[in-house]
C-alpha positions as CSV (number, residue, x, y, z in Angstrom):
1,M,-0.1,0.0,0.0
2,R,1.0,3.7,-0.5
3,A,3.0,5.4,2.3
4,S,0.2,7.8,2.7
5,F,-2.2,4.9,3.5
6,M,0.1,3.6,6.1
7,A,0.6,7.1,7.6
8,A,-3.1,7.7,7.8
9,L,-3.5,4.0,9.6
10,N,-0.7,5.0,12.1
11,Q,-2.5,8.3,12.9
12,I,-5.7,6.3,13.6
13,C,-4.0,4.1,15.8
14,A,-2.4,7.0,17.7
15,D,-5.6,8.7,18.1
16,K,-7.7,5.7,19.2
17,N,-5.1,3.9,21.1
18,V,-5.4,0.8,19.1
19,S,-2.9,-1.7,17.6
20,P,-2.0,-1.0,14.0
21,D,-2.4,-4.8,13.3
22,Q,-6.1,-4.5,14.6
23,V,-7.0,-1.7,12.3
24,L,-5.1,-3.2,9.4
25,E,-7.0,-6.5,10.0
26,A,-10.2,-4.5,10.1
27,V,-9.6,-3.0,6.7
28,K,-9.0,-6.4,5.2
29,Q,-12.1,-7.9,6.6
30,A,-14.1,-4.7,5.3
31,I,-12.8,-5.3,1.7
32,A,-13.6,-8.8,1.9
33,T,-17.1,-8.2,3.1
34,A,-17.6,-5.6,0.5
35,Y,-16.6,-8.0,-2.4
36,R,-18.8,-10.8,-1.1
37,K,-21.7,-8.5,-1.4
38,D,-20.9,-7.1,-4.8
39,Y,-19.5,-9.9,-6.7
40,G,-19.5,-13.3,-4.7
41,N,-21.6,-14.9,-2.0
42,K,-21.2,-15.1,1.8
43,E,-20.0,-18.7,1.7
44,Q,-16.7,-18.0,-0.3
45,E,-13.5,-17.7,1.6
46,I,-11.9,-14.5,0.6
47,R,-8.6,-13.3,1.5
48,V,-7.3,-9.9,1.1
49,V,-3.6,-9.2,0.6
50,L,-2.1,-5.7,1.0
51,R,1.2,-5.5,-0.5
52,E,3.7,-2.5,-0.1
53,D,4.5,-2.6,-4.0
54,Q,0.8,-2.3,-5.0
55,D,-1.6,0.7,-4.8
56,M,-4.6,-1.4,-4.4
57,P,-5.3,-4.6,-2.5
58,S,-5.5,-8.1,-4.0
59,I,-8.7,-10.1,-3.5
60,L,-8.0,-13.9,-3.4
61,L,-10.6,-16.6,-3.7
62,I,-9.5,-19.5,-1.6
63,K,-10.5,-23.1,-2.7
64,E,-9.3,-26.7,-1.9
65,I,-8.1,-28.9,-4.8
66,V,-10.1,-32.1,-4.9
67,E,-10.6,-35.0,-7.3
68,E,-14.4,-34.6,-7.3
69,V,-16.1,-31.2,-6.4
70,E,-19.0,-31.3,-3.9
71,N,-19.3,-27.6,-3.2
72,E,-18.1,-25.2,-5.8
73,N,-17.8,-22.2,-3.1
74,F,-14.9,-24.1,-1.4
75,E,-13.7,-26.6,-3.9
76,I,-12.0,-26.8,-7.3
77,S,-11.2,-29.9,-9.3
78,L,-7.6,-30.9,-9.8
79,A,-7.9,-30.4,-13.7
80,D,-9.1,-27.0,-13.4
81,A,-6.8,-26.1,-10.8
82,Q,-3.7,-27.3,-12.9
83,K,-4.9,-24.9,-15.8
84,L,-4.3,-22.1,-13.3
85,K,-1.4,-23.5,-11.6
86,P,0.5,-26.4,-13.4
87,D,2.0,-27.9,-10.2
88,A,-1.2,-27.8,-8.4
89,E,-1.7,-31.1,-6.3
90,A,-4.9,-32.5,-4.8
91,G,-5.4,-31.8,-1.1
92,S,-3.7,-28.3,-1.3
93,E,-5.0,-24.9,-1.3
94,L,-5.4,-22.8,-4.4
95,E,-5.4,-19.0,-4.3
96,I,-7.4,-17.4,-7.2
97,D,-6.8,-13.7,-7.9
98,V,-10.3,-12.4,-8.4
99,T,-9.7,-8.7,-8.0
100,P,-12.2,-6.8,-10.2
101,E,-11.0,-4.0,-12.5
102,G,-11.5,-0.5,-11.0
103,Y,-12.6,-2.2,-7.8
104,G,-10.6,0.5,-5.5
105,R,-13.5,3.3,-5.3
106,I,-16.1,0.6,-4.9
107,A,-14.4,-1.2,-2.1
108,A,-13.8,2.1,-0.3
109,Q,-17.2,3.1,-0.5
110,S,-18.8,-0.2,0.4
111,A,-16.3,-0.9,3.3
112,K,-16.3,2.6,5.0
113,Q,-19.0,1.7,7.6
114,V,-17.6,-1.7,8.3
115,I,-14.0,0.0,8.8
116,L,-15.5,2.3,11.3
117,Q,-17.2,-0.4,13.1
118,K,-14.1,-2.5,13.5
119,I,-12.0,0.5,14.6
120,H,-14.6,1.3,17.2
121,E,-14.7,-2.4,18.4
122,A,-10.8,-2.4,18.4
123,E,-10.9,0.8,20.6
124,K,-13.3,-0.7,23.0
125,Q,-11.2,-3.9,23.3
126,A,-8.2,-1.9,23.9
127,V,-9.9,-0.1,26.9
128,Y,-10.9,-3.6,28.3
129,Q,-7.4,-5.0,27.9
130,M,-6.1,-1.7,29.6
131,F,-8.3,-2.3,32.7
132,K,-9.1,-5.9,33.2
133,D,-6.0,-6.8,35.1
134,R,-6.5,-3.8,37.4
135,E,-9.6,-4.7,39.2
136,D,-9.4,-4.2,42.9
137,E,-7.1,-1.2,42.5
138,L,-7.3,2.4,43.2
139,L,-7.6,4.8,40.3
140,T,-7.1,8.5,40.0
141,A,-9.9,10.4,38.3
142,T,-10.7,14.0,37.1
143,V,-14.2,15.3,37.4
144,T,-15.3,16.5,33.8
145,K,-19.2,17.0,34.2
146,V,-21.5,17.0,37.2
147,E,-25.2,15.9,36.9
148,P,-27.9,15.5,39.5
149,N,-27.6,11.5,39.5
150,W,-24.1,10.9,38.2
151,V,-20.6,12.4,37.9
152,T,-18.6,12.1,34.7
153,L,-14.9,11.3,35.3
154,E,-12.0,10.9,33.1
155,I,-9.6,8.0,34.0
156,E,-6.4,7.9,31.9
157,G,-8.1,9.3,28.8
158,N,-11.4,7.4,29.3
159,T,-14.7,8.7,30.1
160,V,-16.4,6.8,33.1
161,S,-19.7,7.5,35.0
162,L,-19.9,7.5,38.9
163,P,-23.5,7.0,39.7
164,W,-25.1,8.5,42.8
165,R,-25.3,5.4,44.7
166,E,-21.4,5.1,44.5
167,Q,-20.9,8.6,45.6
168,I,-20.0,9.7,49.0
169,P,-23.0,11.3,50.6
170,N,-22.7,15.1,50.7
171,E,-19.5,15.3,48.8
172,H,-19.1,18.2,46.7
173,Y,-18.1,17.5,43.0
174,Y,-17.0,20.1,40.6
175,T,-15.3,20.2,37.2
176,G,-11.4,19.8,37.5
177,K,-11.6,18.1,41.0
178,R,-9.2,15.2,41.3
179,I,-10.5,12.2,43.4
180,R,-9.5,8.6,44.0
181,V,-11.9,5.8,43.0
182,Y,-11.9,2.1,43.6
183,L,-12.1,-0.2,40.6
184,E,-14.5,-3.0,41.5
185,R,-14.6,-4.8,38.3
186,V,-14.5,-4.4,34.5
187,E,-17.3,-5.8,32.4
188,L,-17.5,-6.4,28.7
189,T,-21.0,-5.5,27.7
190,T,-22.8,-5.0,24.3
191,K,-22.3,-1.2,24.8
192,G,-18.4,-1.8,25.3
193,P,-16.3,-2.1,28.5
194,Q,-17.8,-0.8,31.5
195,L,-15.8,0.3,34.6
196,R,-17.7,-0.4,37.8
197,I,-16.0,2.4,40.1
198,S,-16.9,3.4,43.6
199,R,-16.4,5.9,46.3
200,T,-18.5,3.9,48.8
201,H,-16.8,0.5,48.7
202,P,-15.2,-0.6,51.9
203,N,-12.1,-1.5,49.9
204,L,-11.5,2.1,49.0
205,V,-10.5,2.7,52.7
206,K,-8.3,-0.3,52.5
207,K,-6.5,0.8,49.4
208,L,-6.1,4.3,50.8
209,L,-4.6,2.9,54.1
210,E,-2.3,0.8,51.9
211,L,-1.3,4.0,50.0
212,E,-0.6,6.1,53.2
213,I,0.7,3.6,55.7
214,P,4.1,1.6,54.7
215,E,3.4,-1.1,57.5
216,I,0.2,-2.1,55.8
217,R,1.7,-2.0,52.3
218,N,4.7,-4.2,53.5
219,N,2.2,-6.7,55.2
220,D,3.8,-5.7,58.8
221,V,0.3,-4.9,59.7
222,E,-2.7,-6.7,58.4
223,I,-6.3,-5.3,57.8
224,K,-8.6,-8.0,59.2
225,G,-11.9,-6.2,58.6
226,I,-13.6,-3.0,57.6
227,A,-17.1,-1.8,58.4
228,R,-18.2,1.4,56.7
229,D,-21.0,4.0,56.6
230,P,-19.9,6.0,53.7
231,G,-19.3,9.6,54.2
232,F,-19.8,9.3,58.1
233,R,-17.7,6.7,59.8
234,S,-15.6,3.7,59.4
235,K,-14.2,1.0,61.7
236,V,-11.0,-0.7,60.7
237,A,-9.6,-3.8,62.5
238,V,-5.8,-4.2,62.3
239,K,-3.3,-6.8,63.6
240,S,0.3,-7.2,63.6
241,A,2.3,-10.5,63.9
242,D,5.2,-8.7,65.0
243,P,5.0,-7.7,68.7
244,R,7.3,-4.8,68.2
245,I,4.7,-3.1,66.1
246,D,1.8,-1.2,67.5
247,P,-0.7,-1.6,64.8
248,I,-3.0,1.3,65.9
249,G,0.0,3.7,66.3
250,A,1.3,2.7,63.0
251,C,-2.0,3.4,61.3
252,V,-2.7,6.8,63.1
253,G,0.8,8.2,62.7
254,Q,2.5,10.9,64.6
255,K,-0.2,13.5,65.7
256,G,-2.6,11.5,63.5
257,V,-1.1,12.6,60.2
258,R,-1.4,9.4,58.5
259,I,-5.1,8.6,59.3
260,R,-5.8,12.3,58.7
261,S,-4.8,12.0,55.0
262,V,-7.0,9.2,54.5
263,M,-10.0,10.9,56.2
264,E,-9.4,14.0,53.9
265,E,-9.6,11.8,50.8
266,L,-12.9,10.5,52.1
267,N,-14.5,14.0,52.4
268,G,-13.9,14.0,56.1
269,E,-15.3,10.5,56.9
270,R,-14.1,9.6,60.3
271,V,-11.9,6.4,60.4
272,D,-11.6,4.6,63.7
273,M,-8.7,2.0,64.1
274,I,-9.2,-0.9,66.4
275,E,-7.1,-4.0,67.3
276,W,-8.2,-7.1,66.1
277,N,-8.9,-10.0,68.4
278,D,-9.4,-13.6,67.4
279,D,-11.7,-13.9,70.6
280,P,-15.2,-12.8,69.3
281,I,-16.0,-11.4,72.7
282,R,-13.2,-9.2,73.1
283,L,-13.5,-8.2,69.3
284,I,-17.2,-7.3,70.0
285,S,-16.3,-5.4,73.0
286,T,-13.5,-3.4,71.2
287,A,-15.7,-2.8,68.2
288,L,-18.4,-1.1,70.3
289,Q,-15.9,1.6,71.6
290,P,-16.1,4.2,72.8
291,A,-18.8,2.6,74.9
292,A,-17.7,0.5,78.0
293,I,-19.2,-2.9,77.7
294,S,-20.2,-4.6,81.0
295,A,-20.8,-8.3,79.7
296,V,-21.2,-10.2,76.6
297,I,-22.8,-13.6,75.9
298,I,-22.4,-15.6,72.7
299,V,-25.9,-16.7,72.1
300,N,-25.1,-18.4,68.7
301,P,-21.5,-19.1,67.8
302,N,-22.1,-20.5,64.4
303,E,-24.1,-19.6,61.3
304,Y,-26.4,-22.5,60.0
305,A,-29.6,-23.3,58.3
306,D,-32.6,-24.5,60.4
307,E,-34.8,-27.4,59.7
308,E,-37.1,-25.1,57.2
309,G,-33.9,-23.9,55.4
310,R,-33.9,-20.6,57.0
311,L,-30.4,-19.0,57.8
312,V,-29.7,-18.5,61.4
313,K,-26.9,-16.1,61.9
314,K,-24.3,-15.8,64.6
315,R,-25.6,-13.8,67.6
316,A,-24.4,-12.2,70.7
317,A,-26.0,-10.5,73.7
318,V,-24.2,-7.2,74.8
319,F,-24.9,-5.6,78.4
320,V,-24.2,-2.2,79.1
321,E,-25.0,0.4,81.9
322,E,-27.7,2.5,81.2
323,A,-25.4,5.5,80.8
324,Q,-23.3,3.7,78.1
325,R,-26.2,2.7,76.1
326,P,-26.4,5.7,73.9
327,L,-22.8,5.4,73.3
328,A,-23.0,1.8,72.3
329,I,-26.0,2.2,70.0
330,G,-24.7,5.4,68.4
331,K,-26.5,8.1,66.5
332,K,-29.2,6.3,64.3
333,G,-27.9,2.9,65.4
334,Q,-24.6,3.8,63.5
335,N,-22.0,2.2,66.2
336,I,-23.7,-1.0,66.8
337,H,-24.3,-1.5,63.1
338,L,-20.7,-1.1,62.3
339,A,-19.7,-3.4,65.2
340,T,-22.2,-5.9,63.8
341,K,-20.5,-5.9,60.3
342,L,-17.0,-5.9,61.8
343,S,-17.6,-8.8,64.3
344,G,-19.8,-10.8,62.0
345,F,-22.3,-11.2,64.8
346,E,-25.8,-10.0,65.2
347,L,-25.6,-7.9,68.4
348,D,-28.6,-7.5,70.8
349,M,-28.2,-4.6,73.3
350,Y,-29.5,-5.1,77.0
351,N,-29.2,-3.1,80.0
352,Y,-26.8,-4.6,82.6
353,E,-29.7,-5.1,85.1
354,E,-31.2,-7.6,82.7
355,L,-28.3,-9.9,82.7
356,P,-29.6,-12.4,85.5
357,K,-33.1,-12.8,83.9
358,F,-31.4,-13.3,80.5
359,Q,-29.0,-16.0,81.8
360,A,-31.8,-17.8,83.5
361,K,-33.8,-17.7,80.2
362,L,-31.0,-19.0,78.3
363,A,-30.1,-21.6,80.6
364,E,-33.8,-22.8,80.4
365,V,-33.6,-23.1,76.6
366,R,-30.2,-24.6,76.4
367,G,-30.5,-26.8,79.5
368,E,-27.2,-25.6,80.9
369,V,-25.7,-22.3,82.3
370,P,-24.3,-20.2,79.4
371,E,-20.9,-18.8,79.5
372,V,-20.8,-15.1,80.3
373,T,-18.0,-12.8,80.1
374,L,-18.1,-9.7,82.4
375,F,-15.7,-6.7,82.0
376,V,-14.1,-5.3,85.1
377,T,-14.3,-1.6,85.2
378,E,-12.4,0.9,87.5
379,E,-14.0,3.0,90.1
380,G,-15.2,6.1,88.3
381,G,-15.6,4.5,84.8
382,A,-14.8,1.7,82.4
383,E,-11.4,0.7,81.1
384,E,-10.8,1.2,77.3
385,V,-11.5,-2.6,76.6
386,G,-11.9,-4.3,80.0
387,T,-10.7,-7.4,81.6
388,P,-12.9,-10.4,81.0
389,I,-14.1,-12.7,83.7
390,V,-15.5,-15.8,82.1
391,N,-18.3,-17.9,83.8
392,P,-18.5,-15.9,87.0
393,A,-20.1,-17.7,90.0
394,P,-23.9,-17.7,89.8
395,E,-24.4,-15.6,93.0
396,A,-22.0,-13.0,91.5
397,Q,-23.5,-12.8,88.2
398,A,-26.0,-10.0,89.1
399,T,-23.5,-7.8,90.9
400,E,-22.1,-4.6,89.6
401,P,-18.9,-4.8,87.6
402,S,-17.0,-2.7,90.1
403,E,-17.9,-5.2,92.8
404,Q,-16.3,-7.9,90.6
405,A,-13.0,-6.2,90.5
406,T,-12.8,-6.0,94.3
């Protein structure tokens, strides 16, 4: 083909971010399709050859050489083949040049739409290939347009929509604003590749922590769980296998500088770091901070399906002093909701005075005295987590936590 054609081809590839080989293949397919429509039929095997020493493409009809012809679209007899190529042999393939005279203009007109379609498909495939291996990653985006129900973003030259359900509540978006989004997955649909991005996914918090905190990035501190109420509050449980590393201190940073960077990216969302504990009772108590927990009973330690096939979730009963109840539940139930998601237990809240009655009821149902964990509190207030006392004597179970400590 002429140098001008190849120059135009390379320009298309640069503009559309696609491979030159893909566009060249699209041109060949378009010319073959146009030939079948104007001169042949759809069953014929057509091969298009673009040679550097020729201005126009060569159109070749491919047939198999056989002794006896059954389908003229695919086969040619040995005798006829040897008329075109003396050394032709049965079982081989014959290329017959069927390029019509003056076909260049007709081919260009007929193939135009096909070429455009193939280029568009190649462009979509290029986007899919660019992002398919980057799922579960953090991407940097720039706001280009703001609508009532969605925000249009530009991510590495591609236009992506952020729907309202994936936006942080009350976050202000404006043209030119740079934000980070979490790429949940890439889907190849009939409309092309779709990037499912989010600002509300819990993993956005995880990826931001990995970005800001070297100990998490290097696996010295492990994120064990995240519970999030987007735009308002998140609870993150962390753990370190190295006793020399304080996981909470490493995440918060000096004067809170590390965690503050994360909260700023999340539009001021509060991020509470708590230390993970493999003991579900201690984890529940810690997850309900800042409330001081008086006692915890694991009612159902495992999730299972009952006789009717209904799912029975893990459940625990939490007992607090009346003054601690608002803190434990939180505004609009936020604190207990996050603690439930973080611990994996459905949590039922009771006043501490209800503990003896609850124990008796549970013992009646189970036929045995349930295991109870009380948390010792110092005089004048509860400890940060508390010291658990497992299975206190029945006569002591109804006493105040401060009396248990004496």
